[in-house]
C-alpha positions in Angstrom: 7.8 -53.0 9.8 10.0 -55.5 11.7 12.6 -54.5 14.3 15.8 -53.3 12.5 19.4 -54.4 12.8 21.8 -52.4 14.9 23.3 -50.4 12.0 19.9 -49.4 10.6 17.7 -48.4 13.6 19.4 -45.1 14.6 19.4 -43.8 11.0 15.7 -44.8 10.6 14.8 -42.8 13.7 16.9 -39.8 12.9 16.6 -39.4 9.1 13.3 -41.0 8.2 11.0 -38.8 6.0 8.0 -40.5 7.5 6.3 -40.3 11.0 7.8 -42.9 13.4 5.8 -45.0 15.8 7.6 -47.2 18.3 5.4 -50.2 19.2 6.8 -51.2 22.6 5.1 -54.6 23.1 6.0 -55.8 19.6 9.4 -54.1 19.7 8.8 -52.8 16.2 9.5 -49.4 14.6 6.6 -48.5 12.3 6.5 -45.6 9.8 3.6 -43.5 8.5 3.8 -41.6 5.3 4.0 -37.8 5.8 2.2 -35.7 3.3 3.4 -32.1 3.0 0.8 -29.3 3.1 0.8 -25.5 3.0 0.3 -25.1 6.8 1.1 -28.5 8.1 2.4 -32.0 7.4 -0.4 -34.5 7.2 -1.0 -38.1 8.1 -3.5 -40.4 6.4 -6.1 -41.4 9.1 -6.8 -44.7 7.3 -3.1 -45.6 7.6 -3.0 -44.5 11.2 -6.0 -46.8 12.0 -4.4 -49.7 10.1 -1.3 -49.5 12.4 -2.9 -48.5 15.7 -6.2 -50.4 15.5 -9.7 -49.2 16.2 -12.6 -48.8 13.7 -13.2 -46.2 11.0 -16.8 -45.3 10.2 -18.3 -42.6 7.9 -20.7 -40.4 9.8 -21.4 -38.6 6.6 -20.0 -40.5 3.5 -17.2 -38.5 1.7 -17.3 -35.7 4.3 -17.1 -36.7 8.0 -15.0 -39.7 9.2 -15.0 -41.2 12.8 -12.2 -43.2 14.3 -13.3 -45.3 17.4 -10.3 -46.2 19.5 -9.9 -47.3 23.1 -13.5 -46.4 23.8 -13.0 -42.9 22.5 -14.6 -41.4 19.4 -12.6 -39.0 17.2 -14.5 -37.3 14.4 -12.8 -35.4 11.5 -14.5 -33.4 8.7 -13.2 -32.5 5.3 -12.0 -28.9 5.0 -12.6 -28.2 8.8 -9.7 -27.2 11.0 -10.9 -28.9 14.2 -11.9 -32.4 15.3 -14.1 -33.7 18.1 -13.3 -36.2 20.8 -16.5 -37.6 22.4 -18.3 -34.5 21.3 -15.7 -31.9 22.6 -14.1 -29.8 19.9 -10.3 -29.3 19.5 -8.5 -26.8 17.2 -6.2 -28.0 14.5 -3.4 -26.0 12.9 -4.8 -26.8 9.4 -8.0 -28.2 7.9 -8.5 -31.9 7.3 -8.4 -32.9 3.6 -10.2 -35.7 1.7 -7.6 -36.5 -1.0 -8.9 -39.3 -3.2 -8.6 -42.5 -1.2 -6.8 -40.8 1.6 -8.3 -38.8 4.5 -5.5 -36.5 5.6 -5.3 -35.0 9.1 -2.6 -32.6 10.5 0.3 -34.5 12.1 -0.4 -32.3 15.1 -3.1 -34.8 16.1 -0.6 -37.6 16.6 2.1 -35.4 18.2 -0.1 -33.4 20.6 -3.7 -34.7 20.9 -3.3 -38.5 20.8 -0.9 -38.6 23.8 -3.0 -36.1 25.7 -6.4 -37.8 25.1 -5.1 -41.4 25.5 -2.2 -40.9 28.0 -2.2 -44.5 29.2 -1.4 -45.8 25.7 0.5 -43.1 23.9 3.4 -40.7 24.7 5.3 -38.5 22.3 9.0 -38.5 22.8 10.2 -35.0 22.0 13.8 -35.9 22.2 13.7 -38.4 19.4 10.5 -37.1 17.7 8.5 -40.3 17.6 5.2 -41.6 19.0 5.5 -44.4 21.5 2.6 -47.0 21.6 2.9 -48.4 25.1 0.3 -51.2 24.8 0.0 -52.0 21.1 -3.2 -53.3 19.5 -5.2 -55.5 21.8 -7.8 -58.1 20.9 -10.5 -55.6 21.7 -8.9 -53.1 19.3 -8.4 -54.9 15.9 -6.7 -53.3 13.0 -9.0 -51.1 10.9 -7.7 -52.8 7.7 -10.6 -54.7 6.1 -13.2 -53.2 8.4 -16.4 -52.0 6.8 -16.0 -48.3 6.3 -19.7 -47.5 6.0 -21.1 -49.5 8.9 -23.9 -48.0 10.9 -22.7 -45.5 13.6 -22.4 -47.2 17.0 -22.5 -45.4 20.3 -19.3 -45.1 22.3 -19.4 -47.7 25.2 -20.6 -46.1 28.4 -18.0 -48.0 30.4 -15.3 -45.5 29.3 -16.4 -42.2 30.6 -15.3 -38.7 29.7 -13.7 -38.1 33.1 -10.9 -40.7 32.3 -12.3 -43.6 34.4 -10.6 -46.2 32.2 -7.2 -44.6 32.9 -7.4 -44.4 36.7 -4.8 -46.0 38.9 -6.1 -49.3 40.4 -2.9 -51.1 41.3 0.1 -50.0 43.3 3.4 -51.9 43.8 5.4 -51.3 46.9 9.0 -52.5 46.8 11.0 -53.2 50.0 14.6 -52.7 48.9 17.2 -55.5 49.1 16.5 -58.8 50.9 17.9 -62.3 51.2 21.6 -62.4 50.5 21.6 -58.7 49.9 21.3 -57.1 53.4 21.5 -53.5 52.2 23.2 -51.1 54.6 24.0 -52.3 58.1 24.5 -50.7 61.6 26.0 -52.4 64.5 24.8 -50.2 67.4 21.3 -51.5 67.2 22.0 -54.5 65.0 19.9 -53.0 62.3 19.9 -54.0 58.6 18.2 -52.2 55.8 16.4 -55.2 54.4 14.5 -55.8 57.7 13.7 -52.1 58.3 12.3 -51.5 54.9 10.3 -54.7 54.8 8.5 -53.6 58.0 7.8 -50.2 56.7 6.6 -51.5 53.4 4.2 -54.0 55.0 2.8 -51.1 57.1 2.3 -49.0 53.9 0.4 -51.9 52.3 -1.9 -52.3 55.3 -2.6 -48.5 55.4 -3.3 -48.3 51.6 -5.8 -51.1 51.9 -7.4 -49.5 54.9 -7.8 -46.1 53.2 -8.5 -47.0 49.6 -9.8 -49.7 47.3 -6.5 -50.1 45.6 -4.9 -53.4 44.8 -1.5 -53.3 46.5 1.3 -55.7 45.7 4.6 -56.3 47.5 7.7 -57.3 45.4 8.7 -59.4 48.4 6.8 -60.2 51.6 9.7 -62.0 53.4 13.4 -62.0 53.7 14.0 -63.1 50.1 16.2 -62.0 47.3 14.6 -60.4 44.2 16.5 -59.3 41.1 16.3 -55.5 40.6 14.9 -56.0 37.1 12.3 -58.5 38.4 10.9 -55.8 40.8 10.0 -53.6 37.9 8.7 -56.6 35.9 6.3 -57.4 38.7 4.8 -53.9 38.4 4.6 -54.1 34.6 3.0 -57.5 34.5 0.4 -56.5 37.1 -0.6 -53.3 35.2 0.5 -51.1 38.2 -0.3 -47.5 38.0 2.7 -46.5 40.2 5.8 -48.1 41.8 7.4 -47.0 45.1 10.7 -48.5 46.3 11.5 -48.0 50.0 15.1 -47.8 51.3 17.3 -46.6 54.1 20.3 -44.4 53.3 23.9 -44.4 54.5 26.9 -42.1 54.1 30.6 -42.0 55.1 29.8 -38.7 56.9 27.8 -39.6 60.0 26.5 -36.1 60.2 24.2 -36.6 57.2 20.7 -37.3 58.3 17.1 -37.0 57.1 14.8 -38.2 54.4 14.7 -37.7 50.6 12.6 -39.0 47.7 14.1 -39.7 44.3 12.8 -40.0 40.8 14.7 -41.5 37.9 16.9 -39.1 36.1 20.6 -38.2 35.8 22.1 -37.4 39.2 23.1 -33.7 39.5 25.1 -33.7 42.8 27.8 -35.8 44.5 25.3 -36.8 47.2 22.8 -38.1 44.6 25.5 -40.0 42.7 26.7 -41.6 46.0 23.1 -42.7 46.9 22.6 -44.2 43.5 25.9 -46.1 43.8 24.9 -47.4 47.2 21.5 -48.7 46.1 22.8 -50.0 42.7 25.4 -52.0 44.6 22.7 -54.7 44.9 23.6 -55.6 41.3 26.7 -57.5 42.7 24.3 -60.1 44.1 22.7 -60.7 40.7 25.5 -62.4 38.8 23.6 -65.7 38.8 20.5 -64.1 37.5 22.0 -61.8 34.9 20.6 -62.2 31.4 23.5 -62.8 29.1 21.7 -62.0 25.9 22.8 -58.8 24.2 19.9 -56.3 23.8 19.1 -55.4 20.2 19.0 -51.7 19.4 15.2 -51.5 19.7 15.4 -52.9 23.3 18.0 -50.3 24.1 15.7 -47.6 22.8 12.8 -49.0 24.9 15.0 -49.0 28.0 15.9 -45.4 27.4 12.2 -44.5 27.0 11.4 -46.1 30.4 13.9 -43.7 31.9 12.3 -40.5 30.6 8.8 -41.3 29.5 7.2 -40.8 33.0 9.6 -38.1 34.2 6.9 -35.5 34.9 4.6 -38.0 36.7 7.4 -39.6 38.7 8.6 -36.1 39.8 5.0 -35.3 40.9 4.7 -38.6 42.8 8.1 -38.1 44.5 7.1 -34.5 45.4 3.9 -35.6 47.2 5.7 -38.3 49.2 8.5 -36.0 50.2 6.1 -33.3 51.3 4.5 -35.8 53.7 7.9 -37.0 55.0 8.8 -33.4 55.7 6.0 -33.2 58.3 7.6 -35.9 60.5 9.0 -34.2 63.7 12.7 -34.8 64.2 13.4 -35.9 60.6 15.3 -33.5 58.4 13.8 -32.8 55.0 16.5 -33.4 52.4 14.1 -32.6 49.7 13.3 -34.0 46.2 16.2 -35.5 44.4 17.0 -37.4 41.2 19.4 -40.2 40.3 19.8 -43.2 38.0 18.6 -46.1 40.1 18.7 -49.6 38.6 15.5 -50.6 40.3 13.5 -47.8 38.7 14.7 -48.6 35.1 12.2 -50.5 33.1 9.1 -49.5 35.2 6.5 -48.4 32.7 4.7 -46.1 35.2 5.4 -43.2 37.6 8.0 -44.5 40.0 9.8 -43.1 43.1 12.5 -44.3 45.5 12.2 -43.2 49.1 15.3 -42.9 51.3 13.5 -42.8 54.7 16.5 -41.9 56.9 20.3 -42.4 57.4 21.2 -45.5 59.3 24.7 -44.1 59.5 23.5 -41.2 61.6 23.1 -41.9 65.3 19.9 -39.9 65.7 18.2 -41.3 62.6 19.4 -44.8 63.5 17.8 -44.5 66.9 14.5 -43.5 65.3 14.7 -46.3 62.8 14.9 -48.7 65.7 11.5 -47.5 66.9 8.4 -49.2 65.7 6.4 -45.9 66.3 8.8 -44.0 64.0 8.6 -46.7 61.2 4.8 -46.5 61.5 5.0 -42.7 61.1 7.2 -43.2 58.0 4.6 -45.6 56.6 1.8 -43.1 57.2 3.7 -40.3 55.4 4.5 -42.5 52.4 0.8 -43.7 52.3 -0.5 -40.1 52.4 1.9 -39.0 49.7 0.8 -41.9 47.4 -2.9 -41.2 47.9 -2.6 -37.5 47.4 -0.7 -38.1 44.2 -3.4 -40.5 42.9 -6.1 -37.9 43.7 -4.0 -35.3 41.9 -3.6 -37.5 38.9 -7.3 -38.4 38.7 -8.2 -34.7 38.9 -5.9 -34.1 36.0 -7.6 -36.8 34.0 -11.1 -35.5 34.8 -10.1 -32.0 33.7 -8.4 -33.3 30.5 -5.1 -31.5 31.3 
């Protein structure tokens, strides 16, 4: 189903009698037929496979049907109220039903289990009640339409293991804020500017991550150059990054404010959070030449909104780990975990955090920021937070939670 015009998209999402899937790469809204049942609404597994790809195979003709997708094997059986994923059983709210040419499974599978078992590809948006397909069908996952339904059973590729190896974080993007014609915040006493401080800290983070892990680490800028805010997130998306960390220095009219804080993308709740977001988003004034004049269609607007809430939990976890490490730095006040609507974090399709390392407008913090040793300590804390979050995330994958 092609992307809809402005006047049709919202009604389609809100009032459709079918089950909505938002295909992000194709920018299409797709709809599955919903089949009402006594205990549950049902989806046709064959229709799901046609839209999402993979391969359908009968393990027992007319009784047990397997769907191979993304290296996983989901097996459903007629009149049985559970399914297996790579041999592990999961309870369903109602039994599967073989209904003529259709093989019906409870919609619960698409709402609850599919995002949980394939978290890198799918997420269920509870606000708008639709499934988001983050990656779409790849060449390795052709549509099931036209596939031979009774082909011999093939083993699941061993390269995708049950502990979530295929979903592990391999690439990290570090974003030094501002740069080039955008100096960020300035301070005359030590002739400091934000763009130079955060570039130094970011380079230290990259070196330490490479020393302590086998991660691929990418800088959005490695010199005093100007990079559009939207381009920074695009760099992360195009490189398949597993997380994005933007590093900044804070400033305030009240010189008494000091300390570090780490932000994730969400609506600001306090005046301080709103002020910080306005400060960092002021970089947009330097982007007039690079602004895309095309008006986004309604599907693009929905996708942008999804980018702001889809990774909320993971972004909050990432920000928490980083801030806990910053809080251990002697002489640096812990201002805690915070949230605000930062332009640089919009459109990053991964967990993302923005670190405000210290206040350049505060005499004590400014003096510390002028110290190479202090900037090294900041880099060590940010690095430790990132690595602890990745370890936490991998443990969650391994446990299936």
